[in-house]
N, C-alpha and C positions, 0 to 999 in steps of 0.2 A: 363051627365052620371055619375053615382056614382063611387066613387073610389073603387078599389079592396081592400079587407082586407089585412092588413100587413102580410108579410111572416114571419112566426116564425122560427127562426133558432134553431137547436138542442143545448141543453145545454151540456156543458162539464162535464164529469164525475169527481168525486173527484180525482181519480188516475191521470187523464189527467191534472187537475189543479195542482196537486203536482209536476208532471213531468215538467210542464211549469215553475213553480216557481223555481225548481232546475236548469233548463236550464238557466233561467234569472240570477240566482245567479252566475252560472259558467261564463256566458258571462261577467257579471259585474266584477267578480274577475279577469278575463283575461284582461279586459280593464283597471282596476284600479290597479291591482297588481304590474305591472312594474313601474307605476308612484309612488305608495306608497313605493316600494323598493328603488327607486332612491331618494325619499324624505328622507327616513331614513338614507341612506348612506350619503347624503348631510348633514343631521343634525349631524351625527358623525364627518364629516369633518370640519364643522364650529366650532364644539366644540374643535377640535384639534388646530385650529388657533385662538381660543379665540375670535370668531366673531359671536357667536350664536345670538346676538341681530340683526345682519343683516339678518340671516335666519328667525328669528321670525317675524321681521317687514315685510319682503317680503311675507312670507306665510300668515300672518294675513291680510295684505292688499289685497292679491290675493283672499283670501276666502271671504272677505267683498265685493270685486268687483264682484266676481262670483255670489254671492247671490243677490247683488243689481241689477246687469244688468239682471240676470235671472228673478228676480221678476218684473223688469220693463217691459221686453219684453214678458215673459211668462204670467205675470199678465194682461197686456194690451190685449193680445190675448184671455185669458180666459174670461175677462170681455166682450170683443166684442162677443165671441161665446155665452156667457150666455144671453146677451141682445138679440141676434138674435133668440135664442131658446125660450126665454120667450115671445117675441113679435111676434112669428110665427103665421100665419093665422090659425084659428081653422079648417076651411074647405078648403081643397086644391082641386080645380077642376082638373079633369084628362084631359090631352090634347089628344084628339083622342081616339082610342080604347084601348090605353095602356099608362101607365105612366112609362117612362124609369127610373125615379128616385125612384120609389116605393121601390125596393129592397134595395137600399142604404139608403133611409130614414128609413126603418124598421130596418136595421142593426144598424144605429146610435142611433135610439130611444131605441132599445133594450139594448144597452150598452152605455147609455148617459154619465155615469160617466167616463167610460173608455176613450171615445173620448173627453169629455169635460175637463177632467183633464189630460189625457195622452198626447194629442197633445200640449197644452200649456207647460206641464212639459218638454217634449222633446225639444220644441223650446227654452224654457228658459235655459235648460242645454247647448244647442249649443251656445246660445248668451253669457251665462256666461263664458263658456270655451274660447270663442273668445275674450271677453273683459277683462279678468283677467290679460292679459299681459301688460296692460297700467298702471301698478301700479306706475311707476316712474312719470307719468304725474300727478297722483293724489297727490302723496307725495310732488311734487314741488308746486302744487297749495296750499296745506295746509301749507307749510313752506317757501314759496317764500319771498324774501327780496327785498329791493329797490336797484336800481343801482345808484341812485343819478344823473341820466341823463334822459332827456326827449326827446321824438321824436320831430322833427322840425315842424310837421304838426298839430297834435292834442294836443301836450303838455303832453302826458301821460308818466309816468316813464317807462323806458325800462323794468322794472320788470313786468309790466302789459302784455307786449307781450311775455316775457320769461316764465312766470309762470301762469298768470291768463287766458289770451286769449286762450291758447291751451286747458285748461280745459273746458271753455265755448263751444268751438267748438266741443270737444269730447262729451260733454253732449248733445249738440244739435244734433249731428250725431246719437246718440242712441235714442233720442226722435223721430227723423225721422224714424228710423228703427221700433220702437215700433208702431208708428201711421200707417206706411205703412203695416206692418204685420197685424195689427188690421183691417185695411180696407179690405185687401185681405181675412182675415178670415170671416169678416162680409159679404162680397160679396158672398163667397162660401156658408156660412151657410144660408143666406137669399134665395139663389137660391135653395138649397137643401130642405128647409122647405116651399118653395112656396111663399116667399115674393117677389121674382123676377120671372116672368114668361115670356118666350119668345114667347108664342102663340099670335096670332093676329098681327095686323099692329103696329109695333113699340114695341110690348110686353106690359107687365103690371108691375107696381111697387107699391107694397103695401105701405100704409102710414108709417108703422113702419120701413120698409126697407128704404124708402126715408129719414126719419128723421135720422136713424142711419148712413147711408152712407154720407148724407150731413154734419152732425156734424163732422164726422171723417175727411172728406175732408176739412172742415173749419179749423179744428185743424192743418192739414198739411199746409194750406195756412198761418195760423197765425204763425206757426214755420218758414215759408219762410220769413215772415216779420222780424222776429227776426234775421234770417240769413242775410238778407240785412243789418241790423244794424251792425252786426259784420263784414260783408264783407268790410265795409268802412276801417276798420283797416288793413284788409288783403291787401289793395292796397299798403301799405308800403313795401310789399314783391313782388310787381309786377315784372314779367319777360318780360314785353312787349318789352323792348329794350335789352333783354339778347342776346348774352353773354357780350355785351359791358358794361352794368351796370344793376343792379337790384334796385328796389325801384319805388315809385310812379312817373310816368312820367307826362309831361304836359297834355297829354290826360286823364290820370287817374284822375288828380286833377281837371281838368276843364270840363270833360264830364262824366266820369264814376262815380266819387264821387257824383255829383248832381243826376245822374241817380239812384244811390243806394237809396238816400233819397226819390226820387219820387216813385220808385218801392216799397219802404217800406210802404209808405202811401197807394199806390194802393193795396198792399197785405192786409193791415189791413182792408181796405174798402171791399175787396173781401171776406175776412174771415167773416165779419159781414153779407155780402150778403148770404153766405152759411148758416150761423146760422138762418138768417131770413127766408130763403127759406125752411129750414127744418120745422120750426114751423108754417109758414104761408101756408104750403102745396103747395108752388109755386116753381116748378122746373125751371122756367124761370130765376129767380134771380141768382141762382148758375151758370146756363149756361152762362148768360151774363157776370157774374163776371169772369168765367174761360176764356172766349174769351178776355175780357179786360186785364186780367193778361198776357195772352200769347202775345197779340198784343203789349202791352206796353213794355214787356220784349224784343221783337224784335226791336221795333222802338227806345225806350229810352235807353235800355241797350246795344244794338248791333249797330244799324244803325248810331245813332248820334255820338258815339265815333269813329266809322270807318270813317265817313265823316270828322270829325275834324282832325283826324290823317292824312288822305290822302291829304286834301286840305289846311290845315293850318300849321300843325307841320312839316311834311316831307320837304316841300320847305324851311323851316327856322329852321331845327332841331338843328343846332349848337347854336342858340340863345335861342330857345324855351326850350331846355333841359338843359340849363346851370345850372339852379337852382337845378334840380334833380340830375345832375351829381355831383354838389358841395356837396349836401347832401350825396350822395353815397360815395364820397371820404372821407368825414369826418367820416361817420359811419363805413366804412370798416377799416380805420386806427385804429379807437377806438376798434372795435370788434376783430381785429387780432393782437393787440399789436404793431402797427406800428406808433404810434404817436411820439415817441422819437427817430426816426432813425436819426443818424448823417451823413450828407452828406459832402463830402470833394472833391474838385476838384483835379484831379490828371492827369498829362500829359500823363503818360504811355509810354513816348518816351525818358526817361532819358538814359544817356550814362554812366553807371557805369564802373569804371576802375578796374584794378587788385588790386590796393591799396584799393579801396572802398570795394571790396569783402573780401580781407584779413583782413580788419579792422572790418568787421561785426562779432559781437560776439553773436548775438541773433537769426537771421533767418537762415543764411547759415549753421552754425554748426549743426543746428537741422533739416536740410532738411530730410524728411522721405523717406527712400529707401525701406522699407518693406510695401507691400500692404496686408492688412488683408483679402482682398477678394480673394487672390491668394494662401496664404501660409498655409491654413488648411491641405492639404495633406502633406506638409513638416513637420509641427508640428506632425501630426499623425505618420509619419514614423520615425522621428528622436527622439521625446520625448514621443510618445504615449505608448511606452513600450509594454505591453501585448495586444493581439488582441482585447480584449473586452473593451479597453479604446479608446476614440475617442474625437474629437473636432467638434464643429458646423461648418457648411460650410463656415461661415464668422466669422473671428476672430474680436477682438475689439481693439480700441486704448484708452489708458488712460495714466495718468502721475503719477509718483512717485518721491519723493525727497529722493535720496540716497547719503550719504556722503556729504550732503549739496548742491547737484546739482539736479535741476529739469530736468527730462528727460521723454520724451514720450516713451511708450512701446506698442508693440503688445502683448496683453494679452489674455488668455483663461483659462478656467477651464478644467482639464482633467477628463472627465466624463465617467461614465459607458455607454456603447453602446451595449445593448443586441442584436441589429440587427447583430452584428459582431460575436456573439457566433457561435461556430462550433462544429461538432461532438457531443460527450457526454455532452459538455457544454450546449447544448440546452434542456436537459431534465428539467422537471418542477422544481425539487429541485434546480438544479444549476442556472437556469434562474431567479428564484424568491427568492431564499433564500441564495445563495452563492455569486453570482455576483450581488451585490446590490448597490454598490456605486463606485464613482470615487475617485481619489486620487491625489491632487496636483493642484497648481496654477502655470501656465507657463507664463513667461514674456520674451520678447526679446527687447533690445533697438531698437527703430524704425529707427534710423539713422546709425546703425552699422551692419556690416556683418563680419564674420570671413573668410578671404581670404587666410588662410594658405594652401599652396599647396605643402608642402615638401614631402608628401608621399601619397600612394594610399588611406590611411584611413583618410586623412585630411578633414577639414570642409570648403572646398573652396566654397565661394559664398552662404553660408547659414546663417540664423539668429543665433545669440548667445542666444539660447533659454534655459532658466534655469527653472527647476521645483522645487517649494517649496512644498515638500510632507513629508510623514512620515520618509523618509530616509534622506531628506535634508531640515529640517524645517526652517533653516535660509535663504534659497535661495542663498547660497554662490555659486560663479562662474559666476555671471552675469557680473562681471567686469574682463575681462581677464588679465588686468594689475595687479589685486590683487585678485587671485582666491579664497583666503580664507576669504575675507571680506564678511560680511552679505549683502544679497540683500533684497528681499521682504520676511520678516519672517512671517510664519503662525503658530498659535498654534493649529489649528484644520483643517488639510488639506483634510479631508474626505468630499466627495460631494455626498449627497443623493438626492439633488434637483437641477435640471439643465435642459438645453434646449434639451438634448438628452434622458432624462429619461421619456419616454412616457408609461411605463408599471409599474405595481404595484410591490412592493417588500415586503417581509415578513421578519422582522428583530427581533433581541432580542431573547427572549425565555430562557428556562432553560439550564444551562450547562449540557452537556451529552445527551440532546435531540435535541437541535437545531444543525444543521450541521456545523455552523460556517461560517462566511462571509470571502471571500477572501479580504485581506487587502494589502498585498505585497508579494513578492517572499519569504521573510523571515518570514512572519506571515500570515497564512491563516485560523486562528480560532478566528477572531475578532467577538465580539457580540456588537451590537449597544446599547449604554447607554444614548442616548439623549432623548429629549422630543418630537420628531416628531413621527407621526404615530398614528393610531387608534387601541385601544386595541382589540386583538383577543383571549383574555383569556377566554371568555364565549362562550357557544355553540350557543347562539342566534346570536351573531355577526358573528360567523363562518358560520352559515347557511345563513345569509343575504349576505355575500360576496361570498359564494359559488354560490348562485343564481345570484348575480350581474355579476360575471365573467364566469358563466357556468363551474365552475371548482370544481369537487367533491373532489380533493386532499385537498382543503382548509378545508373541513369538516372532512376528514378521516386521514390526515397525523398526525403521532405521533410526528413529528418534531415541530409541533405547540403546544405550551403549555402556562402556565402562564407566563406573561411578553412578549409574542409575540405581535408584532404590524404590522399592514399593512400600507404601505405608498402608496398613490395614489394622483392623481392630482398634479404631482410633477414638472410640468413646471412652471417657475417663472411667465410668462405672465398669464397663466391660473389661478394661485393662486391669483394674484392681481385682475384679472377680476372677480373672484368669490367673493372675499372679498368686492370689490367695483364695483358692476355691473354698476354703473352709470358713471364710468370712461371709456374713450377710451384710450387703452393702446398702448404705442409706440411699434413699430415692432421690436426693437433691444435692448433687455436687455443686460447688460454687467456685468461681474464679477469684484469685487474689494476686496482688502484685507483691512479691517477696524478693527483696534484694534486686529490684529492677526487672525481675522476670515474672511472666504470667504463669501461674501454676493453678491447677485444679485441686481443691481440697475435698477429699472423699472420706466419709466416716465409715469405719468397718466395725461390725458387731460380732462377738462370739456368743453363740446361743446354744441352749440345751432344751430338751423336752422331758428330761428324766431327773429333775431335782425333787427329792422327796418332799411331799406335802405342799409344794409350791403350786400356785394357781396356773392352770393351763390357759394361755391367752392366744387367740388367733391373731397372728401378726398383721395379716392383711386388713382385717376388720378394724383392729385397733388404730391403724395408721391411716385409714380412709377418711378423707375430708373433702372440702370443696376446692382445694388447690388443684389447678390444672398444670399440665406440663411437667409433672414429676413422675418418676417410675413408681409403680405400685408394687408393694411387697406381695409375695405369694402368701396365701392364707394358711400358712403352716402353724400348728400349735407350738408354742414355746413356753417354758416356765423358768427360764434363766436368760439374762441378757446383760452384756457388758459392752460399752463402747471402748474396747481395749486398744484399738488401732486407729491412728490417723494416717491417711495415705495422701501423697501428693503425686500429681501427674504433670510433668512439664509440658506446657502447651506447645513448645517449639520442638523439643527432642523426644517427647513421649516417655521420658524416663519415669518409672514408677518407683516410689520410695515409701516404705512402710515404717511407721514409728510406733513404738509402744507407749501408750499413755495410761496404762493400768498394769503395772508390773506385778500386782497381787492376784491377778486373774489366773486361776489354775488352768483354765481351758487354753488361754494364750500360752502359758508355760509349756503345756503339752505340745502345742503346735510349734513352739520355738525349738523343742527337741526334735521334732520331725524334720523341720527345715531350719537348721542352725544358721544364724547369720542373716536370714531373710528379713526379719523385723529388727530394725535398729533401736537401740535403747533411747528412752526419752531424753537422756542427757545430750543427745545430738540434735535436738530440736532447737533451732535458732530462736532468740527472743522475738524477732520480727515475725517469723512464721507462727509462733505461739500466740502472738497478739491478734492473729486472724482466725484462731480456732473458734468455732461456734458450737454451742451445745446442740447436738444433732436433733433434727425435727422428729424423726421416726422414734427414737428412744424417748423423747419428751412425750409424744402421743401415747406410747405404751404406758409410761409411768403415770401420766395424767389419767388414763382410763382406770388404772388400778387404784390410784389415790381416791377416786370417787367412792371406793369401798373401804380401802385399807387405812383411811385416817381414823377409823373406829378402833378403839383399844379394848373394849369389853366384849367377850365372846357372845354373851347373851344379847347384847345390843346389836351386835353384828348379825345374829340370827334373825332378828326382827326386821332388819334392813330399813327401818324408818328414818335413820339418820344418814343414809347413803346420799351421794350427790350424783349429778349427771354432767357429762361433757355437753356444753351448750351447743345448740344448733346454730348454723350460720344463717341469719335472716336476710343477708344481702345476696345470697346465691341460692340457686335451686339445682337439684341433681345430685349425682353420686349414688353409691350403693349402700352406705351406712346411714339409712334414713330413719327418721322417727315418723310418728303418725301424721305429721304435717307435711311430709315430703321433703324435709330439709336435711342436709347432711351436716356432719360435725364441723364446727368452726375450727379453723387451723390455729395453731399457736402463732404469735406475732413477735418478731424481733424488734425491740425498742431500745433506745438509749434514754435511760431514766434513772431516777433514784427512788426506790421503793422504801417504805417505812423500815427503819432498822439498818439500812445501808448507809455507808459513810460518804458516798459520793455518787456521781453519775456512773452507771454501769450498763454495759451492753448485755442484754438479757432476753430470754425467751419467755413469753408470758401467755397466760390464758385465764379467763374467768371460769368458774364452775357454778352450776346452778343446783338448786335443791332437786331431790328425786321427783321426777314427773311434774315438776313445777318450773316456772320460768324466772322466778326471782333469784337473786344472787345468793350463793351460799359460801363461796370462798374465791380467792384469787391466788393463782399459782405462778411462781416465777423461778427460773433457773439461771444462774449467773454464767456468763461466758467470759468474764474478766479473768485474766491469768492468775490473779492473786487469790481468788476464791472460786475457780472454775468448778462447775457442777454442784454448787451449793443450792439446795432446793429450799424454797421458803414458801409457806402457805399462809395467807391472811385469812383467818377464819371468822366469818361473820356470826353474830349470835343467832341462835335458833329461837324464834318466838312466834306465837300465834297472832300477834297484833299486826294487822296488815299495814298499818301506817309506819311501822318501823322496818319493813322489808325493803330491800334495795332492788330496783329493777335490774333484770338481766338483759342480755343482748337482744332477745326477741322483743321484749317489752319496750326497750329503748327505741328499737327500729319502728315499732308501731307508733310510738310517740312522735318520732321524726316525721313519719308519713302523714300523721293527722294534724301536724302543725299547720296553721292557716297560711303562713308565709311560704312554707315549702310547697304546700298544695297549690298555691296560686302560681308560683314561679315554675313549678313542674309543668303546668299547662302551657307555659310559654315556650319551653325548649324540649318538651317531650311530645313529638308529633310525628307525622309520617316520614319526615326527613331526618330526624334526630332521635337518638336513643340515649336514655339516661342509664348510667352505669354506677352502681354503688360500690365504693371502695371498701377497704378493710375497716371494720368497726373495732377500734382499739379501745381497750379498757385500761385506765390508769388510776392508781390510788393517789389522790391529791387532797390535802387538807382534811383528812379524816373521812372523806367520801370518795366517790368514784367519778372520774371524768371520762365521758365517752366522746370520741372524736371519729368522724367518718367523712372522708372526702367524697364528693359527688362529681362524676365526670360526664361529659356529653360527647357523643360521637355521631357523625353523619352516617346514614345508612347507604354507603356505597363501598365499592371494593377497596379503594385506596384511602379510606378515612382512618382516623386514629383518635384515641381518646384525648380530651383536653379537660384539665381540672376547671370546673366551673364554680362550685360552691363548697362550703365546709359546714358540716352539721356538728353541733356540740351539745352535750347534755350533762347537767350536773344537778342532782336532786330532781326537782320537778320542773326545772327551767330548761328551755331549749334555745340555742342560738343557731341562726342560719344566715350566712353572709358569704360574700365572695372571697373573704380572707379569714384566716384563723383568728387574727387579732380582732376583727370586727365581730366575729361570732362570740368570742370570749367577752367582749364588751357587752353584748346583749345579755349574757348570762350573769356576769359579775359586776359590770360597771365599766366606765371609760378607762379607769386606771389599769384594768386587767389586760388590755391589749398590748401594753408595753412589754410584757414578758414574752410575747410571741413575735416581737418585731426586732429585727437586727438590720444593719446597713445593707445586707445582701438578701433580705428576706421579704417577699411579698409587697414591696413598695412600688407603686406605679411610677413611671417616669414622667407622666404628664398629669392625667386626670386623677384626682383623689378618689380613693375607694370609700364608699359609704360604710358607716358602721351598722346600718340597719337596712333592711329591704322594705319596700312599701307593703303595708298590710292591706290597704284598699286603694289602689291608684284611682284617681278621678276619671270618670268616664266621659265628661263633657269638656267643652272648650275652656272655660275660665270661670272664676268666681266673682270677679269684679271687686273683690275685697281689698287686694293689694297688687301692685304691678309684679312684685316678686313671686307671689303665689300664682298669678296668671302665667308668668313666664315658665315657672316650674311645671305647670300642667301642660303647657304647650311642648316643653322639652320631653316630658314623659310620653306624650302621644307620638311625637316625632321619633323617639327612640324605639317605641313599639312598632311603628310602621317600618323603620329601618330593619328591625329584627325579623319581621315577617318577610320582607323582601329578600333578606340574606338567606333565610331558611328556604325560600322557594327557589332561589338561584343556586343554592348549594355552596355559597361562599362562606367557608368556615371562619376565615379571618374577619370578614365583615360581621359575622355573628358575634365574635368576641368584642369588636368595637361597639356594636349595638348594645350588648349587655352592659359594658362599662358605662356607656352613655346613660342607660336606664338607671344604673346605680347612682350616678352623679345627679341625675334629675330627681330621683327619689329623695336623696339627701337634701337637695335644695328645697323640695316641696315640704318636707317635714320641718326644716329650719324656718321656712317662711310661715308655715302654719303655727309653729311654736311662737314665733315673734308676734304673730297677729293675735293669738289668744292668750299670750303671756302665761301659758300653762306648760308644765313639763311634758315631754314626749311620753307616749304610752310605754309602760314597763314591759319589755319583752319577756316572754316566759312560755311554759308549756301549757 
């Protein structure tokens, strides 16, 4: 039967074509307009931070990738469609009385250019937009360097796996996509044009269709052979025995690796069979080749490794996997910087005496009482000043040398917090042009509190927080013993860039037109004169930012004039991430005063996930703990990390500076070739800046997590896991995602100023205890130095493993249980833990002292109302089996070690009341009745205790926090008087405090 004539579709009128073109332009503008606007705004921003080479390199690489991938995928499809059209049958028989494809065939033939060019073009655009994001992989391939280390199986340099292999796999993946889409396009086109017909038994396949489809399938199989070749190297990242260890196992090396070579050869033979079948017009050869490929893949690639694993490896795994485990241990230690960990045996059961504690001049005097994770509300209410100033949820710890004495401080920048604006402060001009910046650097000695309780306005139980700002640039007052002495001096205390500044600000401008920025109570007409910000003096930029933020005031406000600038992307982490997008940025930037200027210090990591045999570690899970107010890392798997870059962000100008602190890192070297001059050499780091470098917390957490396993040196012992450790859970907090069975999250590491065993003096360091596997007793204690002289030195005090329970050292959870079961603590908690007051447990710090471990935990109280803030109320101390609980660290130490011990924790500026003496003990059982009649002193003490209790209850009911502090101090004094009177009456020693 003859085919029906093609159906002619009506042609579009000229007007319709014009309307379609206009509609297409509008749609394209809507799709690309926002992206072009963001690109222009980013271009301006990169110019502000003098990093336009980063922007240019990223954009050029993305554009090249877009066109290259688009041309590969779209061009392959276009070629496939062109071949199918050119080789279509001349005569297409009609199946039955009607041809269901006639209409579609006519539509395509009538607009062959539209379909032949349009479909590949759209496909190429989609592919290009998908692949342009892989610009970092391409740049690392082009600029990769040698690691100087080889893998233990193939002998390739690690740089091959880090830089070269990922590119080959990426390219192979896009070739698979191109061939697959080409095959699908050819299949559809051949069917549409009659090269493939489904009529008759088994259908019919034209010779041209058979050739095209067979050749395309042969190319796919040939690519599969190439993939098998590279799959051999991927075995070094095998997760067959995960999570115990990663890397090529016995089965991978002895079954899967040979199988890959066999399948490579079979795939090459099958590809030749497809090509031969195409030109010999024999469809049986490709069919046989396809069956052979599938069957060999099942038998050789799956069945044989499974049999070997089940019947040979598993019954003897500890011996069979010893080589692989050994390789994994070596690679993991190298990749995560754990090669030079110093281990030292430590009994942990020493018996320090009062004289030992009093003679300690390094650790005990510097014990930290202030918890930066608790005190942000206290800083806000006491030194925050105006309502629009604020502090991050988590404060920071750093150290400064003042008057020749090194001291650790709780530090914070007093930032602008536009979220706290209220009333008329929230209008557009005030929010974006008046309240533009913070003012001041706040520091409080970490081991000192002001316990003056002489009147209702005293600072009882609070940090001695001093602000270095425009009104007090020298930071005087940080030392109460010498209030006029300079503290931490700043020459420019204004803060335009910080952790709370997540909105844009418009600064500068002409005098008389700009409204003036609020600077302080005595000066509210300040105009920014720094180098930060992007120029808003021209109408094009004003139009761009008005469109960016959807704010017409930027375009029409008369307050914006020549000299006006707009500040955006003001968060320090965000600025570093944009300048160096190849870095993983630490979650906790911290402010420091360097050469009189406030700068944010941000740690940057280079990471990989393809270091052979190294353990894959989820970054997010490893760094999760109970700290609030820090940015959480994405839970990406990594198996290599280096803290290669320290970045600073100027709080006034926003200048971003990157410094190299690990010149040996091959990944950093590669990026330095991509962006020459972006990272400054470490020799340009000033001594003052270097003195404020801290060992970064996220890196510490990752290494701590790995050390729980990789302190083991014997592969067979590693396989049994019985000597593994655990990161302890934080018993003072609840919540988080990295929880154990008890619902507790990991305890964070703590920065302390102390002297660990083997250290020559007081060192600022990051520490953490480690517990035994699935047990709560202490197994080790880890510290990393932040001192410039031995920065990054990792030391682990390793406790003996023994089955004897009496020689085990309690871990944080056990110590916290002991604290809460102590009779004195339990009794006093009932006094200040009620409906109006909340008890907050501070950081539980573990310190090696006198051959044992000293635990110290501050206890805070806070009223349950909106404007309340924590006050240090008590200090808990544990050493061995003894517990101290008092209002001062000195008194708590006396309870544990004896009266002489308190001298080590006392200095002229530390913990000393200005009037009422602080008792060394708290009452264990305060008398419940009016008097004893035994002595006037005892009766008076009982009366004083009852009076203090009544004052405390009244203060709690009225919500008077200062009165509560006075009542607690009076209760302590009365308790001391009671015990002294009782001791004098009975001529017996006071009861020995203990756990």
